[in-house]
C-alpha positions in Angstrom: 116.3 167.3 75.3 115.5 163.8 76.6 111.8 162.8 76.6 110.1 160.2 78.7 109.8 158.0 75.6 113.6 158.3 75.1 114.2 157.4 78.7 112.4 154.1 78.3 115.3 152.9 76.1 117.5 153.3 79.2 115.5 150.8 81.2 117.5 147.7 82.3 116.0 144.5 83.6 117.7 142.8 86.5 116.9 139.4 88.1 117.0 139.4 91.9 116.0 136.3 93.8 114.3 134.9 90.7 112.2 138.0 90.1 112.7 140.4 87.2 113.0 144.0 88.2 113.1 147.1 86.1 116.0 149.5 86.9 115.9 153.1 85.7 117.9 156.2 86.8 116.3 158.8 89.0 116.4 161.6 86.3 115.1 159.2 83.7 112.3 158.2 86.1 111.3 161.9 86.4 111.2 162.2 82.6 109.0 159.1 82.3 106.6 160.2 85.0 106.3 163.8 83.5 105.7 162.3 80.1 103.0 159.9 81.4 101.3 162.7 83.3 101.2 164.7 80.0 99.7 161.8 78.1 97.1 161.3 80.9 96.2 165.0 80.8 95.8 164.9 77.0 93.5 161.8 77.4 91.4 163.5 80.0 91.0 166.6 77.8 90.1 164.4 74.8 87.4 162.6 76.8 86.0 165.8 78.2 85.8 167.3 74.7 84.0 164.2 73.5 81.5 164.4 76.3 80.8 168.1 75.6 80.4 167.4 71.8 78.1 164.5 72.5 75.9 166.6 74.9 75.6 169.6 72.6 75.9 167.9 69.2 72.5 169.1 67.9 73.1 172.8 68.9 74.9 175.3 66.8 78.1 176.3 68.4 76.9 179.9 69.1 74.1 178.4 71.2 76.1 176.2 73.5 75.5 177.5 77.1 78.7 178.3 78.9 77.3 178.0 82.5 76.2 174.3 82.4 
């Protein structure tokens, strides 16, 4: 199975009218965007967990309110 990271190796650079453009196939683009969305989701979860831990750091886990 190809991952988004693997798809990055298929990127080609073309120069058109003096500007460099990145060229990637449609399926590889889909793999890359899915991979980046997964990474973004993991980062959001990590940040949310850090905020929760910071807010309730002095409370034992059994006392953390679930409705706040």
